[in-house]
C-alpha positions as CSV (number, residue, x, y, z in Angstrom):
1,X,23.1,-10.9,-14.1
2,X,23.9,-13.6,-16.7
3,X,24.3,-16.3,-14.1
4,X,20.9,-15.3,-12.7
5,X,19.3,-15.7,-16.1
6,X,20.9,-19.2,-16.4
7,X,20.3,-20.5,-12.9
8,X,17.0,-19.0,-11.8
9,X,13.5,-19.2,-13.2
10,X,12.0,-16.0,-14.6
11,X,9.7,-14.1,-12.3
12,X,6.5,-13.6,-14.4
13,X,6.5,-9.9,-15.5
14,X,3.0,-9.4,-14.2
15,X,4.1,-10.3,-10.7
16,X,6.6,-7.5,-10.8
17,X,4.4,-4.9,-12.6
18,X,0.7,-5.5,-11.9
19,X,-0.4,-3.4,-14.9
20,X,1.0,-6.0,-17.4
21,X,-1.8,-8.2,-18.5
22,X,-1.5,-12.0,-18.6
23,X,-1.1,-12.3,-22.4
24,X,1.8,-9.8,-22.5
25,X,3.4,-11.5,-19.5
26,X,3.2,-14.9,-21.1
27,X,4.6,-13.5,-24.4
28,X,7.6,-12.0,-22.6
29,X,8.1,-15.3,-20.8
30,X,8.1,-17.2,-24.1
31,X,10.6,-14.7,-25.6
32,X,12.9,-15.1,-22.6
33,X,13.0,-18.9,-22.4
34,X,16.4,-20.3,-21.4
35,X,16.5,-22.6,-24.4
36,X,16.6,-20.6,-27.6
37,X,14.9,-23.4,-29.4
38,X,11.9,-22.9,-27.3
39,X,11.6,-19.2,-28.0
40,X,9.4,-18.0,-30.8
41,X,10.4,-16.4,-34.1
42,X,9.5,-13.0,-35.4
43,X,6.5,-14.2,-37.5
44,X,5.2,-16.3,-34.6
45,X,5.6,-13.3,-32.3
46,X,3.7,-11.1,-34.7
47,X,0.8,-13.5,-35.0
48,X,0.7,-13.9,-31.2
49,X,0.7,-10.1,-30.7
50,X,-2.0,-9.6,-33.4
51,X,-4.3,-11.9,-31.4
52,X,-4.5,-9.4,-28.6
53,X,-3.0,-6.1,-30.0
54,X,-5.1,-5.5,-33.2
55,X,-3.0,-2.4,-34.2
56,X,0.4,-4.2,-34.1
57,X,0.7,-4.0,-37.9
58,X,-0.2,-0.3,-38.2
59,X,2.9,1.8,-38.8
60,X,3.7,4.0,-35.8
61,X,5.4,7.3,-36.1
62,X,9.1,7.1,-35.2
63,X,10.0,9.8,-32.7
64,X,13.4,10.0,-34.4
65,X,11.7,11.0,-37.7
66,X,9.9,14.0,-36.2
67,X,11.3,17.4,-37.0
68,X,12.2,19.7,-34.0
69,X,9.1,21.8,-34.8
70,X,6.8,18.7,-34.8
71,X,8.3,17.6,-31.5
72,X,7.7,21.0,-29.9
73,X,4.1,21.0,-31.2
74,X,3.5,17.5,-29.9
75,X,5.1,18.3,-26.5
76,X,3.0,21.5,-26.2
77,X,-0.2,19.6,-27.1
78,X,0.4,16.9,-24.5
79,X,1.1,19.5,-21.8
80,X,-2.1,21.4,-22.4
81,X,-4.3,18.2,-22.1
């Protein structure tokens, strides 16, 4: 697997999974560049994501933070919809 990463070009993610849009695919490709100096940093990534994912800075609930009761309620709600 490591030798494949080194030797072969990356297949664009949206060629593997058609539901991935072009912007996400390009972002993944930037993050996986072979030369680490050509990859983007966290702040650049955040800015890029904000350009097409407006809610990227909104805190998302962490599933690990939910109590067992909350998980059960959430699971039951998703099953009934």
